[in-house]
ZAMARGU-4260 file (C-alpha; in steps of 0.2 Angstrom, whole numbers, plus 5000, padded with zeros to 4 digits):
<rodrens>
0) 5405/5276/5440 | 5396/5269/5425 | 5380/5271/5438 | 5383/5289/5443 | 5383/5294/5425
5) 5369/5284/5419 | 5357/5290/5435 | 5365/5309/5432 | 5362/5307/5412 | 5344/5302/5417
10) 5338/5315/5431 | 5345/5330/5418 | 5343/5320/5400 | 5329/5332/5391 | 5329/5346/5404
15) 5333/5362/5405 | 5345/5364/5421 | 5355/5376/5431 | 5371/5367/5441 | 5383/5378/5451
20) 5401/5372/5450 | 5407/5381/5465 | 5427/5383/5470 | 5433/5373/5457 | 5451/5368/5458
25) 5452/5356/5443 | 5463/5358/5429 | 5462/5346/5418 | 5457/5350/5402 | 5452/5330/5397
30) 5442/5329/5412 | 5431/5345/5408 | 5429/5340/5390 | 5422/5324/5396 | 5409/5333/5408
35) 5405/5344/5392 | 5400/5330/5384 | 5390/5322/5399 | 5380/5340/5403 | 5374/5340/5383
40) 5359/5330/5385 | 5349/5343/5394 | 5337/5356/5386 | 5344/5370/5377 | 5344/5385/5387
45) 5353/5373/5402 | 5367/5386/5412 | 5381/5381/5420 | 5388/5394/5434 | 5406/5390/5437
50) 5416/5398/5453 | 5434/5396/5454 | 5449/5404/5463 | 5462/5399/5449 | 5461/5410/5433
55) 5467/5396/5424 | 5452/5386/5427 | 5442/5400/5421 | 5452/5400/5404 | 5448/5381/5402
60) 5428/5383/5407 | 5423/5400/5400 | 5410/5402/5386 | 5407/5419/5388 | 5421/5430/5396
65) 5424/5427/5415 | 5419/5439/5427 | 5433/5443/5441 | 5426/5448/5457 | 5436/5463/5466
70) 5436/5467/5482 | 5424/5480/5487 | 5430/5499/5489 | 5431/5509/5504 | 5414/5518/5502
75) 5404/5501/5500 | 5415/5493/5513 | 5410/5504/5526 | 5390/5504/5519 | 5392/5485/5521
80) 5398/5488/5538 | 5386/5500/5544 | 5372/5490/5541 | 5378/5475/5550 | 5386/5486/5564
85) 5374/5498/5569 | 5357/5498/5573 | 5348/5502/5560 | 5364/5505/5549 | 5365/5522/5556
90) 5380/5528/5562 | 5380/5531/5580 | 5385/5549/5586 | 5400/5544/5594 | 5412/5550/5580
95) 5425/5541/5590 | 5417/5525/5587 | 5414/5531/5568 | 5433/5532/5567 | 5435/5516/5576
100) 5426/5508/5565 | 5432/5514/5549 | 5450/5508/5554 | 5443/5490/5557 | 5434/5489/5539
105) 5452/5494/5531 | 5460/5479/5537 | 5445/5469/5530 | 5454/5473/5511 | 5434/5475/5505
110) 5429/5456/5508 | 5411/5455/5510 | 5412/5438/5521 | 5425/5447/5532 | 5416/5462/5535
115) 5399/5457/5538 | 5407/5441/5551 | 5415/5458/5561 | 5401/5468/5559 | 5390/5457/5569
120) 5402/5454/5581 | 5403/5474/5585 | 5384/5475/5585 | 5380/5472/5603 | 5396/5482/5607
125) 5393/5500/5614 | 5406/5506/5622 | 5424/5517/5614 | 5434/5505/5625 | 5428/5489/5620
130) 5430/5495/5601 | 5446/5500/5603 | 5450/5483/5613 | 5443/5475/5598 | 5452/5482/5584
135) 5469/5479/5595 | 5467/5460/5603 | 5453/5453/5594 | 5455/5458/5576 | 5471/5449/5573
140) 5464/5433/5581 | 5450/5433/5569 | 5461/5434/5555 | 5470/5420/5560 | 5456/5408/5565
145) 5443/5413/5552 | 5450/5421/5537 | 5468/5413/5535 | 5461/5394/5538 | 5450/5398/5522
150) 5464/5405/5511 | 5473/5391/5515 | 5463/5380/5507 | 5468/5387/5491 | 5488/5385/5496
155) 5482/5366/5500 | 5479/5365/5482 | 5497/5370/5477 | 5509/5356/5469 | 5522/5356/5481
160) 5535/5363/5470 | 5526/5380/5472 | 5522/5381/5490 | 5540/5383/5493 | 5539/5398/5480
165) 5523/5405/5486 | 5531/5406/5504 | 5545/5412/5498 | 5537/5428/5494 | 5534/5432/5513
170) 5553/5439/5512 | 5547/5455/5504 | 5536/5467/5513 | 5518/5469/5511 | 5513/5480/5496
175) 5530/5476/5488 | 5530/5475/5469 | 5540/5459/5464 | 5549/5460/5448 | 5547/5443/5439
180) 5563/5441/5432 | 5571/5442/5449 | 5559/5432/5458 | 5562/5420/5445 | 5580/5423/5447
185) 5580/5422/5465 | 5568/5404/5465 | 5583/5397/5455 | 5594/5403/5465 | 5587/5393/5479
190) 5586/5376/5469 | 5565/5380/5470 | 5563/5376/5451 | 5562/5357/5444 | 5563/5355/5426
195) 5552/5342/5418 | 5563/5338/5404 | 5581/5340/5399 | 5577/5353/5385 | 5567/5366/5398
200) 5575/5381/5399 | 5576/5387/5421 | 5569/5403/5415 | 5555/5396/5404 | 5550/5384/5419
205) 5551/5398/5433 | 5540/5409/5422 | 5526/5395/5421 | 5529/5395/5439 | 5525/5414/5441
210) 5511/5415/5428 | 5505/5400/5438 | 5503/5408/5452 | 5495/5425/5446 | 5482/5413/5438
215) 5477/5406/5453 | 5475/5421/5460 | 5492/5422/5473 | 5498/5437/5465 | 5488/5451/5459
220) 5490/5469/5450 | 5500/5460/5436 | 5512/5474/5427 | 5514/5475/5409 | 5529/5482/5398
225) 5525/5491/5383 | 5527/5474/5373 | 5514/5465/5382 | 5524/5455/5395 | 5519/5452/5411
230) 5534/5460/5421 | 5529/5461/5441 | 5517/5459/5451 | 5510/5460/5470 | 5502/5451/5484
235) 5486/5453/5492 | 5490/5458/5511 | 5479/5444/5516 | 5489/5432/5504 | 5506/5439/5513
240) 5499/5434/5530 | 5497/5418/5522 | 5513/5416/5515 | 5521/5422/5532 | 5510/5408/5541
245) 5515/5395/5530 | 5535/5400/5530 | 5537/5402/5548 | 5552/5406/5556 | 5561/5401/5539
250) 5561/5418/5534 | 5563/5435/5543 | 5562/5451/5540 | 5571/5464/5547 | 5561/5483/5549
255) 5570/5489/5564 | 5584/5489/5574 | 5576/5481/5587 | 5573/5465/5577 | 5588/5452/5576
260) 5587/5435/5569 | 5584/5424/5584 | 5577/5406/5577 | 5591/5395/5572 | 5579/5388/5558
265) 5580/5405/5550 | 5585/5404/5531 | 5580/5419/5521 | 5583/5437/5528 | 5579/5454/5521
270) 5584/5470/5527 | 5568/5481/5524 | 5573/5498/5535 | 5589/5508/5535 | 5599/5496/5545
275) 5618/5493/5546 | 5624/5476/5542 | 5632/5475/5557 | 5615/5474/5565 | 5612/5460/5553
280) 5625/5447/5554 | 5622/5434/5568 | 5637/5433/5584 | 5632/5413/5585 | 5641/5405/5568
285) 5628/5392/5569 | 5614/5404/5565 | 5624/5412/5552 | 5631/5397/5543 | 5612/5393/5540
290) 5608/5407/5532 | 5604/5408/5512 | 5596/5424/5507 | 5601/5441/5513 | 5591/5454/5504
295) 5591/5474/5508 | 5575/5481/5501 | 5571/5499/5500 | 5582/5515/5501 | 5598/5516/5513
300) 5602/5533/5516 | 5614/5541/5527 | 5621/5524/5531 | 5641/5523/5536 | 5642/5506/5530
305) 5661/5501/5525 | 5668/5487/5516 | 5673/5480/5535 | 5654/5476/5536 | 5656/5467/5520
310) 5670/5457/5526 | 5660/5453/5541 | 5645/5446/5530 | 5657/5436/5519 | 5666/5426/5533
315) 5650/5423/5541 | 5638/5418/5531 | 5646/5404/5520 | 5632/5397/5515 | 5623/5412/5507
320) 5615/5408/5491 | 5608/5426/5487 | 5616/5443/5493 | 5609/5459/5488 | 5619/5474/5492
325) 5610/5486/5481 | 5611/5503/5486 | 5623/5500/5500 | 5634/5511/5502 | 5654/5505/5502
330) 5663/5511/5486 | 5674/5496/5486 | 5669/5477/5487 | 5681/5466/5496 | 5692/5454/5488
335) 5685/5441/5501 | 5670/5440/5492 | 5676/5425/5486 | 5672/5415/5502 | 5654/5413/5498
340) 5656/5399/5488 | 5641/5395/5486 | 5634/5411/5481 | 5622/5410/5465 | 5614/5429/5465
345) 5623/5443/5468 | 5615/5460/5469 | 5627/5476/5468 | 5618/5488/5458 | 5612/5508/5462
350) 5630/5508/5469 | 5637/5526/5460 | 5653/5525/5471 | 5661/5509/5463 | 5673/5509/5452
355) 5680/5491/5449 | 5676/5474/5455 | 5688/5462/5462 | 5694/5451/5451 | 5692/5435/5463
360) 5672/5438/5458 | 5680/5427/5445 | 5681/5413/5459 | 5662/5413/5462 | 5660/5398/5451
365) 5641/5393/5456 | 5636/5411/5452 | 5621/5412/5441 | 5616/5431/5441 | 5626/5446/5444
370) 5616/5464/5444 | 5626/5480/5442 | 5615/5489/5435 | 5614/5510/5440 | 5633/5508/5444
375) 5638/5523/5435 | 5655/5524/5438 | 5660/5507/5436 | 5675/5506/5423 | 5677/5488/5418
380) 5671/5471/5423 | 5682/5457/5430 | 5695/5451/5417 | 5692/5433/5423 | 5674/5434/5417
385) 5675/5417/5407 | 5677/5409/5423 | 5661/5411/5428 | 5656/5395/5417 | 5636/5394/5426
390) 5633/5413/5424 | 5615/5416/5415 | 5611/5433/5418 | 5622/5450/5417 | 5613/5464/5422
395) 5624/5481/5417 | 5614/5493/5409 | 5614/5511/5414 | 5634/5508/5417 | 5637/5524/5409
400) 5658/5521/5414 | 5660/5505/5404 | 5671/5507/5390 | 5675/5490/5386 | 5669/5471/5388
405) 5683/5459/5394 | 5690/5445/5383 | 5681/5427/5386 | 5663/5435/5387 | 5660/5425/5372
410) 5664/5408/5380 | 5649/5411/5392 | 5637/5399/5385 | 5624/5399/5398 | 5622/5417/5398
415) 5605/5424/5393 | 5603/5441/5400 | 5618/5454/5393 | 5608/5470/5395 | 5622/5481/5387
420) 5636/5477/5378 | 5651/5491/5374 | 5660/5492/5358 | 5679/5494/5364 | 5686/5511/5359
425) 5703/5514/5354 | 5709/5519/5371 | 5703/5501/5376 | 5716/5487/5382 | 5723/5477/5369
430) 5716/5462/5376 | 5699/5469/5379 | 5685/5459/5370 | 5679/5462/5351 | 5661/5463/5345
435) 5664/5445/5341 | 5662/5439/5358 | 5642/5440/5354 | 5645/5428/5339 | 5642/5411/5350
440) 5628/5421/5363 | 5614/5413/5353 | 5604/5409/5369 | 5602/5429/5374 | 5583/5434/5377
445) 5576/5449/5384 | 5586/5466/5379 | 5602/5469/5372 | 5611/5487/5370 | 5626/5488/5359
450) 5634/5505/5362 | 5651/5513/5356 | 5647/5506/5335 | 5659/5514/5324 | 5662/5511/5304
455) 5666/5497/5294 | 5665/5486/5310 | 5675/5470/5306 | 5669/5458/5320 | 5649/5450/5316
460) 5638/5449/5331 | 5627/5435/5322 | 5611/5445/5330 | 5602/5436/5315 | 5603/5419/5325
465) 5598/5427/5342 | 5581/5421/5341 | 5576/5425/5358 | 5580/5443/5359 | 5565/5454/5360
470) 5573/5472/5361 | 5589/5478/5352 | 5597/5495/5353 | 5612/5500/5341 | 5619/5514/5348
475) 5635/5522/5337 | 5648/5532/5345 | 5644/5550/5342 | 5654/5558/5329 | 5644/5575/5324
480) 5635/5579/5309 | 5645/5568/5296 | 5639/5556/5284 | 5648/5541/5284 | 5645/5526/5271
485) 5653/5514/5283 | 5641/5517/5296 | 5627/5508/5282 | 5641/5492/5278 | 5639/5491/5299
490) 5621/5493/5301 | 5618/5479/5286 | 5629/5467/5296 | 5618/5470/5310 | 5602/5461/5304
495) 5592/5453/5320 | 5580/5438/5320 | 5563/5441/5312 | 5556/5438/5331 | 5564/5454/5338
500) 5547/5464/5344 | 5558/5484/5349 | 5570/5490/5339 | 5582/5506/5343 | 5594/5515/5331
505) 5605/5529/5339 | 5618/5543/5332 | 5619/5530/5314 | 5628/5543/5300 | 5620/5534/5285
510) 5607/5540/5272 | 5597/5524/5271 | 5592/5510/5284 | 5595/5492/5277 | 5581/5483/5269
515) 5582/5470/5282 | 5572/5481/5293 | 5556/5473/5282 | 5560/5456/5287 | 5554/5462/5305
520) 5537/5458/5304 | 5535/5456/5321 | 5541/5474/5326 | 5528/5485/5337 | 5541/5497/5341
525) 5552/5506/5329 | 5564/5522/5336 | 5577/5531/5326 | 5587/5546/5334 | 5599/5557/5332
530) 5604/5549/5313 | 5605/5566/5307 | 5610/5561/5290 | 5595/5549/5286 | 5585/5553/5271
535) 5576/5538/5267 | 5566/5524/5274 | 5559/5506/5269 | 5539/5508/5265 | 5537/5505/5284
540) 5518/5499/5281 | 5525/5483/5275 | 5525/5480/5295 | 5510/5473/5299 | 5511/5474/5319
545) 5521/5490/5322 | 5511/5500/5335 | 5525/5514/5339 | 5538/5525/5326 | 5547/5536/5335
550) 5558/5548/5324 | 5569/5559/5333 | 5584/5572/5328 | 5585/5566/5310 | 5589/5581/5302
555) 5589/5578/5285 | 5573/5569/5282 | 5560/5577/5271 | 5547/5562/5270 | 5544/5545/5281
560) 5539/5535/5264 | 5546/5538/5248 | 5535/5528/5237 | 5528/5536/5220 | 5514/5525/5219
565) 5499/5521/5228 | 5505/5502/5235 | 5506/5505/5254 | 5487/5509/5252 | 5482/5495/5243
570) 5476/5486/5260 | 5462/5491/5270 | 5469/5499/5282 | 5487/5510/5281 | 5497/5504/5297
575) 5483/5493/5304 | 5492/5491/5323 | 5498/5508/5322 | 5495/5516/5341 | 5509/5530/5343
580) 5519/5542/5332 | 5534/5553/5339 | 5543/5564/5328 | 5555/5575/5337 | 5566/5589/5330
585) 5565/5583/5312 | 5566/5601/5305 | 5564/5598/5287 | 5550/5582/5288 | 5538/5591/5275
590) 5526/5574/5275 | 5521/5556/5277 | 5522/5554/5256 | 5537/5562/5243 | 5522/5565/5233
595) 5515/5583/5238 | 5496/5578/5232 | 5496/5561/5239 | 5484/5565/5254 | 5470/5571/5243
600) 5475/5557/5230 | 5474/5542/5241 | 5460/5545/5254 | 5446/5553/5240 | 5451/5542/5225
605) 5457/5522/5234 | 5439/5522/5243 | 5443/5508/5254 | 5460/5515/5265 | 5458/5523/5281
610) 5473/5529/5287 | 5480/5527/5305 | 5463/5518/5311 | 5470/5515/5329 | 5483/5529/5332
615) 5479/5534/5350 | 5494/5547/5353 | 5503/5560/5341 | 5517/5569/5347 | 5526/5582/5336
620) 5539/5593/5342 | 5548/5607/5331 | 5543/5604/5313 | 5539/5618/5306 | 5538/5610/5288
625) 5526/5597/5292 | 5510/5601/5281 | 5498/5592/5284 | 5500/5582/5299 | 5499/5563/5299
630) 5479/5561/5300 | 5473/5554/5315 | 5454/5551/5314 | 5452/5542/5329 | 5464/5549/5340
635) 5462/5540/5359 | 5475/5546/5371 | 5486/5562/5367 | 5490/5574/5354 | 5504/5585/5358
640) 5509/5599/5345 | 5525/5610/5349 | 5532/5623/5337 | 5518/5617/5324 | 5507/5628/5312
645) 5489/5629/5318 | 5483/5629/5300 | 5491/5612/5295 | 5481/5606/5311 | 5465/5611/5305
650) 5468/5605/5288 | 5470/5589/5296 | 5456/5589/5307 | 5447/5593/5290 | 5454/5578/5282
655) 5451/5568/5297 | 5433/5571/5293 | 5431/5569/5278 | 5441/5552/5277 | 5428/5547/5293
660) 5414/5550/5283 | 5420/5544/5268 | 5424/5526/5271 | 5415/5511/5272 | 5422/5505/5288
665) 5408/5510/5300 | 5411/5521/5316 | 5399/5525/5328 | 5408/5541/5335 | 5412/5558/5327
670) 5431/5560/5323 | 5440/5564/5339 | 5427/5562/5350 | 5436/5551/5360 | 5452/5562/5362
675) 5461/5563/5382 | 5473/5574/5381 | 5477/5590/5372 | 5495/5599/5372 | 5498/5615/5360
680) 5516/5623/5365 | 5523/5638/5353 | 5509/5637/5339 | 5513/5655/5332 | 5498/5656/5321
685) 5483/5650/5335 | 5475/5664/5341 | 5458/5654/5344 | 5451/5639/5347 | 5438/5633/5333
690) 5422/5631/5342 | 5415/5619/5328 | 5429/5606/5332 | 5428/5609/5351 | 5411/5602/5349
695) 5417/5585/5346 | 5429/5583/5361 | 5416/5576/5370 | 5430/5566/5381 | 5443/5577/5384
700) 5451/5578/5400 | 5466/5590/5400 | 5469/5605/5389 | 5487/5612/5391 | 5491/5628/5381
705) 5508/5635/5383 | 5517/5650/5373 | 5505/5652/5359 | 5507/5673/5358 | 5494/5675/5346
710) 5480/5669/5355 | 5466/5679/5359 | 5451/5669/5367 | 5449/5651/5370 | 5431/5653/5360
715) 5412/5649/5365 | 5418/5630/5360 | 5425/5629/5376 | 5408/5626/5385 | 5405/5609/5376
720) 5421/5602/5385 | 5410/5594/5398 | 5423/5581/5402 | 5437/5593/5406 | 5446/5590/5421
725) 5462/5598/5419 | 5464/5615/5410 | 5482/5624/5410 | 5484/5642/5400 | 5502/5646/5401
730) 5513/5662/5394 | 5500/5669/5381 | 5503/5687/5381 | 5486/5693/5371 | 5474/5681/5380
735) 5458/5689/5387 | 5449/5678/5398 | 5438/5691/5409 | 5428/5698/5396 | 5408/5698/5401
740) 5404/5692/5383 | 5416/5676/5388 | 5403/5670/5401 | 5397/5657/5393 | 5411/5649/5389
745) 5414/5643/5406 | 5396/5636/5409 | 5399/5618/5403 | 5414/5614/5411 | 5404/5604/5425
750) 5420/5592/5426 | 5435/5603/5430 | 5446/5599/5444 | 5462/5609/5442 | 5463/5625/5434
755) 5481/5634/5430 | 5483/5652/5422 | 5501/5657/5422 | 5509/5671/5415 | 5493/5679/5406
760) 5497/5698/5407 | 5480/5705/5402 | 5471/5694/5417 | 5463/5708/5428 | 5452/5697/5438
765) 5446/5677/5437 | 5433/5677/5421 | 5416/5679/5427 | 5411/5663/5422 | 5420/5654/5432
770) 5408/5655/5445 | 5398/5642/5439 | 5411/5629/5440 | 5408/5621/5458 | 5419/5605/5455
775) 5436/5615/5456 | 5448/5608/5468 | 5464/5616/5465 | 5466/5635/5456 | 5485/5641/5454
780) 5486/5659/5448 | 5505/5665/5444 | 5515/5678/5435 | 5499/5690/5433 | 5503/5706/5436
785) 5489/5715/5429 | 5477/5703/5441 | 5469/5717/5454 | 5456/5705/5465 | 5451/5690/5468
790) 5430/5689/5466 | 5419/5687/5480 | 5412/5672/5470 | 5425/5660/5474 | 5421/5657/5490
795) 5406/5647/5485 | 5418/5632/5479 | 5414/5623/5492 | 5426/5607/5483 | 5442/5619/5483
800) 5456/5610/5492 | 5473/5619/5485 | 5475/5638/5481 | 5491/5645/5476 | 5494/5662/5470
805) 5512/5666/5465 | 5521/5682/5461 | 5504/5694/5457 | 5512/5710/5464 | 5493/5719/5460
810) 5485/5709/5472 | 5482/5719/5486 | 5470/5708/5497 | 5460/5689/5499 | 5440/5689/5497
815) 5432/5694/5513 | 5422/5675/5515 | 5438/5664/5513 | 5431/5656/5529 | 5419/5647/5520
820) 5429/5637/5508 | 5429/5624/5521 | 5437/5610/5512 | 5453/5622/5509 | 5468/5612/5514
825) 5481/5622/5508 | 5485/5640/5504 | 5500/5646/5496 | 5505/5664/5492 | 5522/5668/5485
830) 5531/5684/5480 | 5517/5696/5483 | 5525/5708/5493 | 5508/5717/5500 | 5495/5704/5501
835) 5509/5693/5510 | 5510/5708/5521 | 5492/5707/5526 | 5492/5689/5529 | 5504/5689/5542
840) 5499/5682/5559 | 5504/5696/5571 | 5493/5709/5565 | 5489/5705/5545 | 5472/5711/5540
845) 5469/5696/5531 | 5474/5684/5543 | 5456/5681/5550 | 5451/5675/5534 | 5465/5662/5532
850) 5468/5656/5551 | 5457/5642/5548 | 5467/5634/5534 | 5476/5618/5540 | 5493/5622/5529
855) 5498/5639/5524 | 5514/5642/5514 | 5516/5661/5515 | 5533/5666/5507
</rodrens>
């Protein structure tokens, strides 16, 4: 080894080199550090290129951001295929061969090597029959003989504990979104998770397994929640084929009634189609006794399932570890479920008929996970729930009929998930559990909702000790519009751990919220809803990571901040992380600060404060006194205003412009230049859109204006909206779109895809300027009683695919050249009596104009 190192250093020492390390799998950080020292003897400007299928290797080795290779899109895949499959790269005249070729390319999954290999094989094949035969007979063999063996090299590199976890994923159908928590619980139920030490948690180890498979590219399309956690992923179709290949007969997916469990080696079964369990349970007791998993996947409609078929399962499949009955129709779970002694994971969710679970469930002492979410008629949990000593996860969110929790829940020391805890009501049984059941459940993680809270709650939930909770909802029992000082005492005693990231408080009857709110320094999401008597909030700007604030139904609050000085603006950025502000129905809300001059003083005199520098979404509904609005100099995602004053909007935009120009922080773009969506509804004083402001909206993609009674015109500034894709104009009785002087305002709309004009009484004909918009794919016109004609020039819209005309009684005919709309796929005409009569197939004068359209919806 020393000789090799010596020779290597001698070879590259002092020289500029390029080294390519291809298909690397080594994840040992120390070995990479040693290699780095070895390579430092080269000259400045040397480069090392590493290719790997493991995101973990990329993270270890990266000195710049890794470049992630993706499959080719359909257009590029076809372009590459044409180059190798057809002479001179030109499509043949035989359209059927072209169609077969595109079907074949679709099954290449965008992989260049596969596309080129198959293209070369087809180069000398000229007959349509030969292409058809290749697609149906040879294509599967190429996947089996050439593609999967290459992918299996990646599988062979997996540690043994990950191999069985990956293979198990073939129980799901292709393109199935696998929820991370569900998959981890299934792995735990099958005993696939191995702990490296006694202090490690099964769920944490399972999380590492999941992320490892994601980093190694066995999983893809990771889905994130709003807290940045990975919550789901999918498998590429080829990876799914690999998983099926390595799983073999151990896993069977039943996707039709014709397919049965035929192999005695089968251990794990999923029912994907709308199949009754009577078709699933093996008649052979030897086959049935070996099955460990029975999953129901998808939707199950019109099944005539009964508790009898469930009884058959419980009697035959006695070795089950996982049983998924979610969405299945039986309204009664038979008491014979206790026969499943080995059951660890039971899913009864989304059954809206179950009202009660059999007490015999409490005899399933190996049960780890019980899923009941969406069982909206479920009234109570099993009273013997304390006997489920191994229970780790109880998912009972969306169980609206639960009125109390059973006594003994607090004895489940292993419990990590409890989605919902319902505080007992006065009508609850005397032996129902109290809030103190939560006291000792300090291993709870994820999210917890406590509903039915009351004033002067004597019991303590000990929330401050629950350090693994990320999301907490505190919901008081609704009592009407009443101030209740007891609520303040109850909330004071409900202080969560500082690790909490999301807090929602509903129907709280106090005037203030406790100061402990400011101790939640990791909070990213705060929602206050239905707190009708709340008047005062602490200075929320002290929460440095807060990304979202939502205030809804706070009828008494006048100001978000009650500060009387400029302390909140002492830092370089006010709310440095805030991205979303939502104010819904706060009729007395007047502004952010109590001091009426605070905007002018703070912005113009502090000199170093930028208000809401990361704000991307602002929604304000029914806050008529709010002037000016929160400042949003660099709003990017969405501006939604409903029942607001346009004067306040203009004032805020002016302030935003002056703030952005005066701040010492440099910005490369003008205010609102990155804003993508604007929704304006019930803005009573809006008469026209300001031309000078529209010039900045160069990124705007969606503009919707609804019920603005004084809006007369859109202004010439519309021509600057060059990125606009969707425009909706609805219920604006004064709006005039048809004047010749407005032609120019439409000329710049080069990206417009969809236009909706609804309930615009003054519309006599489509605006003349629209003839310049050649990108339109969808046009919807409805409730325009004055509309008399559709102009001939719309027949020049070669890209139009959908055209809807509804409740336009004055419209009497369609344009003569409708046949030129060759891309038009759907024409809908509704409630236009004269026009419908002309479009009748039997003798209608306009029928020849529309007969070529594939889908006609005439009613």
